[in-house]
C-alpha positions in Angstrom: 6.4 -27.6 -21.2 4.7 -30.9 -20.7 3.0 -32.5 -17.7 2.8 -36.1 -19.0 0.4 -35.9 -22.0 -0.8 -32.4 -21.1 1.0 -29.4 -22.9 1.1 -26.6 -20.4 3.1 -24.2 -22.5 3.7 -24.3 -26.4 6.1 -22.0 -28.1 5.3 -19.3 -25.5 7.9 -16.6 -26.0 8.2 -13.0 -24.5 10.7 -10.7 -22.9 10.7 -8.2 -20.1 13.2 -5.3 -20.1 14.9 -3.5 -17.3 12.8 -0.7 -16.1 9.6 -2.3 -17.3 6.6 -3.7 -15.5 4.9 -6.4 -17.5 1.6 -7.9 -16.5 1.0 -11.6 -17.1 -2.6 -12.5 -17.6 -4.6 -15.6 -18.5 -7.5 -17.7 -17.4 -7.0 -20.4 -14.7 -4.9 -23.2 -16.2 -3.6 -21.0 -19.0 0.1 -21.6 -18.0 0.9 -18.5 -15.9 2.1 -20.4 -12.9 4.1 -22.8 -15.1 5.8 -19.9 -16.7 6.8 -18.3 -13.4 8.0 -21.6 -12.0 10.3 -22.1 -15.0 11.7 -18.6 -14.7 12.3 -19.0 -11.0 13.9 -22.5 -11.6 11.2 -24.4 -9.6 10.5 -26.4 -12.8 12.8 -27.7 -15.5 11.3 -27.0 -18.9 10.9 -30.1 -21.1 11.8 -28.0 -24.3 12.9 -24.5 -25.2 15.1 -22.0 -23.4 14.6 -19.4 -20.7 17.0 -16.8 -19.2 16.9 -14.2 -16.5 19.4 -11.4 -16.5 21.4 -13.2 -19.2 21.7 -16.4 -17.1 20.1 -19.6 -18.4 17.7 -21.3 -16.1 18.9 -24.5 -17.5 22.6 -24.1 -17.4 23.0 -21.8 -14.3 20.0 -22.0 -12.1 21.9 -20.8 -9.0 22.9 -17.6 -10.7 19.3 -17.0 -11.7 18.1 -17.4 -8.1 20.6 -14.8 -6.9 19.1 -12.3 -9.4 15.4 -12.8 -8.6 13.0 -11.9 -5.9 10.0 -14.1 -6.0 6.6 -13.8 -4.3 4.7 -17.0 -5.0 0.9 -17.3 -4.5 1.5 -19.7 -1.6 3.7 -17.6 0.8 7.0 -19.1 1.9 6.5 -18.2 5.6 7.5 -19.9 8.9 4.5 -19.2 11.3 6.4 -19.8 14.5 9.1 -17.2 13.7 8.9 -13.5 14.5 8.7 -11.2 11.4 12.0 -9.7 12.5 13.7 -13.2 12.8 12.2 -14.5 9.6 13.4 -11.6 7.5 16.8 -11.8 9.1 17.0 -15.4 8.3 16.0 -14.9 4.6 18.5 -12.1 4.3 21.3 -14.3 5.7 20.3 -17.2 3.4 20.5 -14.7 0.5 24.1 -14.0 1.5 23.8 -10.4 2.8 26.6 -9.2 5.2 25.6 -7.8 8.6 25.8 -4.2 7.3 23.8 -5.0 4.2 21.2 -6.9 6.1 20.6 -4.1 8.5 20.2 -1.6 5.7 17.9 -3.8 3.7 15.8 -4.7 6.7 15.2 -1.0 7.4 14.1 -0.5 3.8 11.7 -3.5 3.5 10.1 -2.9 6.9 9.5 0.7 5.9 8.3 0.2 2.4 6.2 -2.8 3.1 4.6 -1.3 6.1 5.8 -3.8 8.7 6.9 -1.6 11.6 3.8 -2.3 13.8 4.3 -6.1 13.3 8.1 -6.4 13.4 8.1 -8.3 16.7 5.0 -10.4 16.1 5.0 -14.1 15.3 4.0 -14.7 11.7 1.1 -16.9 12.7 -0.5 -14.0 14.6 -0.6 -11.8 11.5 -3.6 -11.1 9.4 -3.6 -12.3 5.8 -2.8 -8.8 4.6 0.2 -8.5 6.8 1.4 -12.0 5.8 1.2 -10.8 2.2 3.5 -7.9 3.1 6.0 -10.1 4.8 6.0 -12.3 1.7 6.7 -9.2 -0.4 9.5 -8.1 2.0 11.2 -11.5 1.7 11.2 -11.1 -2.1 12.9 -7.7 -1.9 15.3 -8.2 1.1 18.3 -8.8 -1.2 17.6 -5.9 -3.6 17.1 -8.3 -6.6 17.5 -7.2 -10.2 14.4 -9.1 -11.3 11.1 -9.2 -9.3 8.5 -11.8 -10.1 5.2 -11.3 -8.2 2.2 -13.7 -8.2 -0.9 -11.9 -6.8 1.1 -9.3 -4.8 -2.0 -7.5 -3.4 -4.0 -10.5 -2.3 -5.7 -9.9 1.0 -4.8 -6.3 1.2 -7.2 -3.4 2.0 -7.6 -0.6 -0.6 -5.1 1.7 1.1 -2.6 -1.1 1.3 -3.2 -1.9 -2.4 -2.3 1.7 -3.4 0.8 1.6 -1.3 2.0 -1.7 -3.0 1.1 -0.3 -6.4 3.3 2.7 -5.7 6.1 0.4 -4.6 5.9 -1.6 -7.7 6.2 1.5 -9.8 9.2 2.6 -7.8 10.8 -0.8 -8.3 10.5 -0.5 -12.0 12.9 2.5 -12.1 15.9 0.2 -12.0 14.5 -3.4 -12.0 12.7 -5.8 -14.2 9.2 -6.6 -12.8 6.9 -9.4 -13.9 3.5 -9.4 -12.3 0.8 -11.9 -12.5 -2.7 -11.3 -11.1 -6.4 -12.0 -11.7 -7.2 -8.4 -10.7 -7.4 -6.6 -14.1 -7.4 -3.1 -12.4 -4.0 -4.0 -10.9 -2.6 -4.5 -14.3 -4.1 -1.3 -15.7 -2.7 0.6 -12.7 1.0 -0.5 -12.9 1.9 -2.4 -16.1 3.7 -0.9 -19.0 2.9 -3.9 -21.1 0.6 -6.9 -21.0 1.3 -10.4 -21.9 -1.8 -12.6 -22.2 -1.5 -16.4 -22.2 -4.3 -18.8 -23.0 -4.1 -22.6 -23.3 -0.3 -22.5 -23.1 0.1 -20.0 -26.0 0.8 -16.3 -26.0 -2.4 -14.7 -27.5 -1.5 -11.0 -26.8 1.7 -9.0 -26.1 1.7 -5.2 -26.1 0.5 -2.1 -24.4 -3.2 -1.9 -23.5 -3.9 0.4 -26.5 -2.1 -2.1 -28.9 -4.2 -5.0 -27.5 -7.4 -2.9 -27.8 -6.7 -2.1 -31.4 -6.4 -5.9 -32.1 -9.8 -6.8 -30.4 -12.0 -3.7 -30.9 -15.2 -4.8 -32.5 -17.3 -1.6 -32.1 -16.6 2.1 -31.6 -18.2 3.2 -28.4 -19.1 6.6 -27.1 -20.9 8.3 -24.2 -23.1 11.3 -24.9 -24.7 13.6 -22.3 -27.2 16.1 -23.7 -29.2 18.8 -21.9 -32.4 17.9 -23.7 -35.4 15.6 -23.5 -34.6 12.0 -24.1 -37.7 11.5 -26.3 -36.3 14.2 -28.7 -32.8 13.0 -28.8 -33.0 9.2 -29.0 -34.9 8.9 -32.3 -32.4 11.2 -34.0 -29.4 9.2 -32.7 -31.0 6.0 -34.0 -31.3 7.5 -37.6 -27.5 7.6 -37.9 -26.6 4.6 -40.2 -23.4 4.0 -38.4 -25.1 3.3 -35.1 -25.5 -0.2 -34.0 -26.9 0.4 -30.5 -28.4 3.3 -28.6 -29.0 2.9 -24.9 -30.1 5.6 -22.5 -28.6 4.9 -19.2 -30.1 7.9 -17.3 -32.5 10.7 -18.0 -34.4 13.4 -16.1 -36.0 16.7 -16.9 -32.7 18.4 -17.5 -30.4 15.9 -19.3 -30.1 12.5 -20.9 -27.2 10.1 -20.8 -26.5 7.8 -23.8 -24.2 4.9 -24.6 -23.6 4.4 -28.3 -22.1 1.6 -30.4 -21.1 2.0 -34.0 -19.2 0.1 -36.6 -15.4 0.2 -36.3 -13.9 2.9 -38.5 -17.1 4.9 -38.8 -15.8 8.0 -37.1 -18.6 7.9 -34.6 -17.5 11.1 -32.7 -17.4 13.0 -36.0 -20.9 12.1 -37.0 -22.3 12.7 -33.6 -20.7 16.1 -33.5 -22.3 16.9 -36.9 -25.7 15.7 -35.7 -25.4 17.8 -32.4 -24.7 20.9 -34.5 -27.6 20.3 -36.9 -30.1 19.7 -34.0 -28.8 22.6 -31.8 -28.5 20.3 -28.8 -26.6 21.6 -25.7 -23.9 18.9 -25.1 -22.6 18.4 -21.6 -20.1 15.7 -22.6 -19.1 13.6 -25.5 -16.3 11.1 -25.2 -15.1 8.0 -26.9 -14.9 4.9 -24.6 -12.3 2.4 -25.7 -12.7 -1.3 -24.8 -11.9 -2.0 -21.2 -9.0 -4.4 -20.3 -11.7 -6.9 -19.3 -13.4 -6.7 -22.7 -10.0 -7.0 -24.4 -9.0 -10.0 -22.2 -12.2 -11.8 -22.9 -11.8 -11.2 -26.7 -8.3 -12.7 -26.7 -9.1 -15.7 -24.5 -12.5 -16.7 -25.8 -12.8 -20.3 -26.9 -12.0 -20.7 -30.6 -14.6 -22.5 -32.8 -13.3 -25.9 -34.0 
């Protein structure tokens, strides 16, 4: 996809299956919005092909629009309409019959938590409730494919948990593509993650699969019921250890973060050392790279 001389997407290819939630991640300007605009027929790609539910966005965009529910980052709301009238309008525009519309209105109002605001003007709503109305319009026609751009923007923690649960429920029989800058959101709901950077797909897989590609150290957390001054020097003697950091200590215990070379079987060597020293271990657990660390590793600038 080209914007004049600028290449927004280059050979970016991925798929999302029915019953799957896929998180689309990338830095600002990476190509996420362009990808979603192509899939929702807002933009005509300058090269390549894209299809939704077996329908080509190039050859049959009207069929694609019937299949999808789309929540864009800029909400498609009419501020002078009541929430009830707006959702009724969207449902009729989507071709729902009177009976279907009544049923779907009940469903989206309940699942998006809009009952208290149903007779309010859209302009009177808080940002969080406007976001809920935007989500409701995306779901009013019971679409096969749901494309969500920052679906929890402006919501409070309780609302976020409710929307996450709704997304998981939608994935039981729908295809869900979710884009957000909130990495915890992806960890909470996505089955698979696609990472795009500078218009190219740089990662596609489960979080564990992406971690295995980017892990540069083995990391563990150790809590020992012993004096830090006795434990720390012994930890540093292990040849596999690259870093030892005591994050907390008192008279009863010491907490350590440890980094070691990848493939060094850090937990095995720590267990052996603990046994030799006779330390009382309160906890020992491996800590895999976070999604944030994985994301940064996959999107860091490449040396020229």
